[in-house]
TORNUVEX-656123 format. One record per residue (C-alpha): residue in three letters; x, y, z. Coordinates in steps of 0.1 Angstrom, whole numbers, plus 5000, padded with zeros to 4 digits. Layout:
REM residues N
AlaXYZ ...
REM end
This chain:
REM residues 169
Unk838915015627 Unk840715045660 Unk844015225664 Unk845415225700 Unk848715285718 Unk850015205752 Unk853115255773 Unk855114935776 Unk855614985813 Unk854215185841 Unk856915455837 Unk856715445799 Unk860415395792 Unk860715015788 Unk863614925765 Unk864815285763 Unk868615265768 Unk868815635778 Unk866115625804 Unk866515495840 Unk864815165847 Unk861915255870 Unk859914935870 Unk860914585879 Unk860214305855 Unk857414185878 Unk855814525878 Unk856114545840 Unk854614195836 Unk851714285860 Unk851214605840 Unk851114425806 Unk848914155822 Unk846114405824 Unk845414355787 Unk843814015782 Unk845313765757 Unk841913725739 Unk841814105734 Unk845314115720 Unk844413835697 Unk841614055682 Unk844214325672 Unk845714245638 Unk849014445642 Unk850814535674 Unk854414655673 Unk856914805696 Unk858015155687 Unk861415255702 Unk862315615708 Unk863815795678 Unk867015975684 Unk867316345675 Unk869816265648 Unk867316055629 Unk864516305634 Unk866516585620 Unk868016385592 Unk867416535557 Unk866916195540 Unk863516145525 Unk861515825529 Unk858715705507 Unk856315995501 Unk852715975511 Unk851515995475 Unk853415685466 Unk852215505497 Unk848615605489 Unk848915465454 Unk850115125468 Unk847315115493 Unk844715205468 Unk846014945444 Unk845914685472 Unk842414775481 Unk841314745445 Unk842914395443 Unk840914295474 Unk837614445461 Unk838114245428 Unk839013935448 Unk835913945468 Unk833414085443 Unk831513755441 Unk831113745479 Unk828513915499 Unk829614125529 Unk833414065522 Unk835314345506 Unk838714345523 Unk841114085537 Unk840214175573 Unk836614055567 Unk837613705556 Unk836213405576 Unk838213085582 Unk837012925549 Unk838013235529 Unk841313245546 Unk842012895535 Unk841012975500 Unk842813305495 Unk845913255518 Unk847312925505 Unk850912875515 Unk853712665501 Unk855412415523 Unk858212645534 Unk855812915544 Unk853612665563 Unk856712545582 Unk857712905590 Unk854312975603 Unk854112645622 Unk857512725639 Unk856313075649 Unk853012935662 Unk854812675684 Unk857712905695 Unk855413205703 Unk852612985716 Unk850113165694 Unk846313105694 Unk844212995665 Unk842813355664 Unk846413485661 Unk847013235633 Unk844113375613 Unk845213735620 Unk848713655607 Unk847313505575 Unk845113805569 Unk847914045574 Unk850213845553 Unk847613845525 Unk847414225528 Unk851214255527 Unk851214035495 Unk848614265480 Unk850714575488 Unk853614385471 Unk851314315441 Unk851813945446 Unk849213685438 Unk850613435463 Unk851413475500 Unk855013375504 Unk857513335533 Unk858513695532 Unk854913805537 Unk854413555565 Unk857713665582 Unk856614035581 Unk853113955594 Unk854713755623 Unk856914055632 Unk853714255637 Unk852714035666 Unk855214175691 Unk852914145721 Unk852413775715 Unk856013705721 Unk856913525753 Unk859813695768 Unk858814035754 Unk860114165788 Unk863614045781 
REM end
């Protein structure tokens, strides 16, 4: 498993409304261009995290607790273990090959059309396509859903922020 982070611009403040713009779009594009497309394709989830204002950090509202999240993740992992128990060397969605993706990530026509539009609009690779389907399958598992539906596909597409043309504005 690889978890990584990066600044979105040389100054580190891209898209922060309170920070001065210190890099031109060309500088930011050159900076982001240091990461190859094929490398980005190998990363299942990449998202943009915007700065959190103090008011939200200090808010007393409680989110979902880690115990509840752990239960959902454990249940999803158990679903995957059961799904792949007849397969050798495949235990989790991330390990699926193309044949297994086709078997376990079947989409209805509306979901296929949604994914097709995203592929064309974002100019995504075949590798990104497979990554989206694996992530969507995992989202469906977390939702305790047997089928991958449009909501799962939409959420998985949102986790491909660095694939988006025009990410720089």
